C-alpha positions in Angstrom: -16.0 -11.7 32.2 -12.5 -12.6 33.2 -11.2 -12.8 36.8 -8.1 -10.8 37.4 -7.5 -10.2 41.1 -4.6 -8.1 42.1 -2.1 -9.7 44.3 -1.8 -7.8 47.6 2.0 -7.9 47.2 1.8 -6.1 43.8 2.6 -2.7 45.4 5.9 -4.1 46.8 6.8 -5.6 43.5 6.2 -2.3 41.8 8.3 -0.4 44.2 10.9 -2.8 45.5 12.2 -4.9 42.6 13.4 -4.9 39.0 12.7 -7.6 36.4 15.4 -9.1 34.2 14.1 -11.0 31.2 16.8 -13.7 30.7 15.0 -15.3 27.8 15.9 -12.4 25.5 19.2 -13.1 23.7 20.6 -9.6 24.0 19.9 -9.5 27.8 17.5 -6.5 27.8 16.7 -5.4 31.2 13.0 -4.6 31.5 11.8 -2.0 33.9 9.1 -3.3 36.2 5.7 -1.8 35.7 5.2 1.2 37.8 2.8 1.2 40.7 0.7 3.7 38.8 0.6 1.3 35.8 -0.5 -1.6 37.9 -3.1 0.3 39.7 -4.4 1.8 36.5 -4.7 -1.7 35.0 -6.8 -2.7 38.0 -9.0 0.3 37.7 -9.5 -0.5 34.0 -10.4 -4.1 34.9 -13.1 -3.0 37.4 -14.4 -0.3 35.0 -14.7 -2.9 32.2 -16.4 -5.4 34.4 -18.9 -2.9 35.8 -19.7 -1.7 32.3 -20.4 -5.3 31.2 -22.6 -5.7 34.2 -24.7 -2.7 33.4 -25.2 -3.9 29.9 -26.1 -7.3 31.1 -28.9 -5.8 33.2 -30.9 -5.3 30.0 -31.1 -9.0 29.3 -33.5 -10.9 31.7 -32.0 -14.2 30.7 -28.6 -13.2 32.0 -29.8 -11.9 35.4 -29.5 -15.2 37.4 -25.9 -15.6 36.3 -25.2 -11.9 36.7 -26.6 -12.0 40.2 -24.2 -14.8 41.3 -21.2 -13.2 39.6 -21.9 -9.8 41.2 -21.9 -11.2 44.7 -18.7 -13.1 44.0 -17.0 -10.0 42.5 -18.2 -7.9 45.4 -16.4 -10.2 47.8 -13.3 -10.0 45.5 -13.4 -6.2 45.6 -13.8 -6.3 49.4 -10.8 -8.6 49.8 -8.7 -6.4 47.6 -9.7 -3.3 49.6 -8.7 -5.0 52.8 -5.4 -6.3 51.4 -4.6 -2.7 50.4 -5.7 -1.5 53.8 -3.2 -3.8 55.4 -0.5 -2.8 52.9 -1.2 0.9 53.7 -0.9 0.3 57.4 2.5 -1.4 57.0 3.8 1.3 54.6 2.6 4.1 56.9 4.3 2.5 59.9 7.5 2.2 57.9 7.2 5.8 56.8 6.8 7.0 60.4 9.7 4.9 61.6 11.9 6.3 58.8 10.7 9.8 59.7 11.7 9.3 63.3 15.1 7.9 62.4 15.8 10.7 60.0 14.7 13.3 62.6 17.1 11.9 65.1 19.9 12.1 62.5 19.1 15.6 61.3 18.0 17.4 64.4 20.5 20.0 65.7 23.2 18.7 68.0 26.2 20.4 69.4 28.9 20.5 66.9 32.5 20.3 67.7 34.6 23.3 66.8 35.6 23.2 63.2 32.8 20.8 62.2 31.4 21.3 58.7 28.2 19.3 59.2 25.1 21.1 58.1 22.8 22.0 61.0 19.1 22.6 60.6 17.9 24.9 63.4 14.1 25.0 62.9 11.5 22.3 62.9 10.4 23.5 59.5 13.8 23.0 58.0 14.2 19.6 59.6 10.7 18.6 58.4 11.5 19.8 54.9 14.7 17.7 54.7 12.9 14.6 56.0 10.0 15.0 53.6 12.4 15.4 50.7 14.2 12.2 51.6 11.0 10.2 52.1 9.0 11.7 49.2 9.0 8.5 47.2 7.5 6.5 50.1 5.0 9.3 50.8 4.0 9.2 47.1 3.5 5.5 47.2 1.3 5.8 50.3 -0.8 8.4 48.5 -1.2 6.1 45.5 -2.4 3.3 47.8 -4.8 5.7 49.5 -6.2 6.9 46.2 -6.7 3.3 45.0 -8.5 2.4 48.2 -10.9 5.3 47.7 -11.5 4.0 44.2 -12.2 0.5 45.5 -14.5 1.9 48.1 -16.5 3.6 45.3 -16.4 0.4 43.2 -17.9 -1.6 46.1 -20.7 1.0 46.3 -21.2 0.7 42.6 -21.4 -3.1 42.9 -24.0 -2.6 45.7 -26.0 -0.4 43.3 -25.8 -3.2 40.6 -27.2 -5.7 43.2 -30.0 -3.3 44.0 -30.6 -2.8 40.2 -30.9 -6.6 39.6 -33.6 -6.9 42.2 -35.5 -3.9 40.8 -35.1 -5.2 37.3 -36.7 -8.5 38.3 -39.6 -6.7 40.0 -40.2 -4.5 36.9 -40.3 -7.6 34.7 -42.7 -9.3 37.1 -45.0 -6.2 37.0 -44.8 -6.3 33.2 -46.0 -9.9 33.0 -48.7 -9.3 35.7 -47.3 -11.2 38.7 
């Protein structure tokens, strides 16, 4: 089972940068992986690892190693969850600051005679304009929230595996008459 911990800055990389592969002779610009792609890769990693653990539960000889690894991976999952929690807090703060700034720019003000500036007169119209302008950031926040929910469930599954290891050992002891 291979360790592949997601870097807590991966979300920023996916959203805020582009990658240029200078080693290619024809200077092809590669698009950075999307945030969805990177998070899906992590979900695949955790799914594959948990699947391998459940299969290893069948083999008593693998249980001591599995037990050590499961505790280690649980901590890894927990660290990842908290890294994303911090990232979510920062992105939410930036979103709210951006919202406030746009609100102050968009809200109705007295226009000078002959001004052609668009004026939004209702809170709903103002809110719609702001949401449209910040939709990409809101989408990224939603992706992070979704991934955090996934990691929370993954941690619970790992806890279930820990419980299963202990029960598997007890069952084996009963079989051999201890």
